[in-house]
N, C-alpha and C positions, 0 to 999 in steps of 0.2 A: 456152934456145933454143925449147923447146916453148911456154913462156909467151908469148914474143915472137910466134911464129907464130899462136897463138890470138888474141892482142891485135890483130894485123894483120888477121886474118879478120873479127873483129867490127867493127873500125874501117871496113873496106871495106863491110861489110853496112850499117852505120849511114849512111854517106855516099851509097850508091848505091841503096838500097831506098826506094821511095815510102813515106811515113809510114803510110798505112793498111795496106799489106802488111807493113811492119815491125812494126806493132803486133800484127797477126794472128800472124805467125811467132813473135814474142817470147812471146806468150801460149801458143802451142802448145808452144814449147820449154820454158817454165816448167813446164807440166803434165807433159811427158815427163820432165824432170829430177826433178821432185818425186816422180813415181811410182818412177823408178829408184832415187833416193836412199832413199826409204822402204823399198823392197823389199830393197835390198842392206844398208842400214844397220841396219834393224830385225831382219830375219830372221836375220842372222848374229850378232845380239846384240853388235854392235860399239859399241853405245851404253851399255853397262853401266859407266858411269864411277863413280869413287869420289871422295868428298870427304874429304880428310885420312885416307885409308885406309879409310873406311866406305862400304859399297855404297850407291849413289845411284840407279842405273837411270833416268837422265834424259837427254834430249837437251840438249846444251849451249846451243843457241839458246834453248830455252824457259827454261833456268835463268837466262840473261841477262835475258830479258823479265820473269821473276818478280822478279829483284832490282830492276829498274826500278820495278815496281808497288809492291813493299814500301817502297822509298825514298820514292816519291811519296806514297803513302797514309800512311806512318808509323803503322802500326796499334798499338793497345794489345795486341791479340791476333791471332795467326794460328791458325786452326783447321785442322788437317791430318787427313784421314782416310786411313789407310794408312801406318803408321809404317815397317813392315818393319824394316830394319837401323838406321834413324835417320839415314842420310846426308843426306837433304833437310832434316830437322829441325835437324841440326847446322849445315847451311848457313844456314838461316833465323836460327838463334840468333846466328850471327856477324854477320849483317847487322844484326839488332836491336841487338847490342852496339855497333856503330859508330854507329847512329842515336842510341843512348842511351836507348832505351825499348822496351817490348814483351815479350810472353811467348808461347810456343808451347803449344797444347794439341793433342797428337797422339794419334790413336785407332787401335787395331789389335787384332784378335782374338788375335794371337800375335806380339807384338813381340820382336825379337832385338837387344838393345841392348848387348851386352857391349863392342863396340868403341866405340860412341858415348859410353858412360858414362865412358870414360877421360878425356873432356874436361870439365873443370869447368864451362865455359860452357854445355854441354848440360844438366848437372844444375841449373844456376842458372836457366836461361831456358826450360826445356822440362818440361812435365808430360805424362806418357804415361798415358792411360787405357786399360785392357785391356777390350775388349768390342766389340760390334757398334755401329757408328756410328749405326745407325737405331733402336737400342733406346731405350725410354722412359727407362730409368735413365741411360744415357750422355748422351742429349740434354738431359735435365733438368739434369744436372750441368754440362754445357758452357754451357747458356744461363744458368744461375745465375751462373757465373763471369764471363761476358762482358757481362752486362746493362749497358746504358748506355755501352759502350765502342766505340771504333773498331775494326772487325773486317774481316780478309781471311779467306776460306775457300778451301781447296785440297782437291779431292776426288780421291783416288787409291787407293780400296780396291777392293771388288768392282765389276767393270766391266760387269756385266749391266745392261740398260736399266732394269729394274724397281728395282734397288737404287740406281742413280745418280739416277733420277728421285725416289725417296723421299728421298735425301740432299738433293737440290736443294730439294724442297718443305719439308723440315725446316729446313735451314740458311740458305737464302736470306734469310729475314726478319732474321737476325742480322747480315747484311752492311750496312755503313754506306753512305749515299749517296756516290757517286763512288768507292767501293771496288769490290772484285771478288770473285766466286766463280769459281775456275778449275777447269774440268772437264778432267781429264787423259785422255790416250789416246783422244781422239775420232777418231783416225785408224783405229781398228779397224772391222771389218765392211765393208771395201771403201772406206774413206775416207782413203788408198787401199789399206791393207794388210789381210791376213787376211780375205778376202771371206766366208769361211764361219764367222766368229766368231759371228754372230747379232746381234740388236739389242743395242747397247751404249751407251757414253757419248754418241756423236753423236746417236743416235735419242732418247735421254733429253733432251738439250739442245733438240732441235727440238720435242719435245712440251712441254717446260717453257715455252719462249718463246711457244708458241701461246696460252698461258693466263696469261702474266705479262708485263705491259708495263712493269714496274719495271726490267727488265734488257734490255740489248742485247748482241749479240755484237760486241765491239770489234775490228774487223778491223785496226786500226793495230798491235795487239799481235802480228799475224802478219806483220809487215813483213820480218823476217829471212828468209834463204833457205829455211829449213825449219821447220815447227812440227809437233809430234806432237799438238797440241791445236787442230785447225781448228774454228772456231766455239766454242771452249772458253773463251775469255777473256770472261766475262760481267760487264759493268759495270753497277752499279746507278745508274740515272739519276733515280729518284724514289722 
């Protein structure tokens, strides 16, 4: 009954509201809904999903978009910074298994992989490097492994601006043309959540794009109702 009432209200709104006013109200409602969704969904930690029992800590809309990117790019390697419990890496390995190619290199200073390693596919298609993603040793090892390959990069480690910006500067050159570097949790520091977080991923992206015209923020990847990565889907165009 409630769904029918809401449907009838919106149908009336679309029929009777002038197009310009309808566009304005729709834009305003989207901003309000986006803010409320982020505030309620994020702060209550209701987004702490698991993939096959392994902690994932992702928004399901963004997981859907990431699988589209992985399928479309069909990378030889996915570089992930921020392994944590391995839930996202396990998800990516299963996508690569269905595509029939590819390997994950996941980096974390303190990975907790007891649950993820129960799955043979994780062990077969994922290499975990323990250390700082911005260290010379780690970057040298990663770049050595992926040289000449088709690469997607996903950044989800330390979310301070300086760290993310350093990751962007290091790993962006490894990204293939028409592939992506995905900067996660750009919604922090008031975009629209946790306004007191301080400069974070969003600010790092803005700084990076000022000085790098090889990448654009692909807004089409934000088309689903909610993303935790506003301006974070960076596509290499040249």
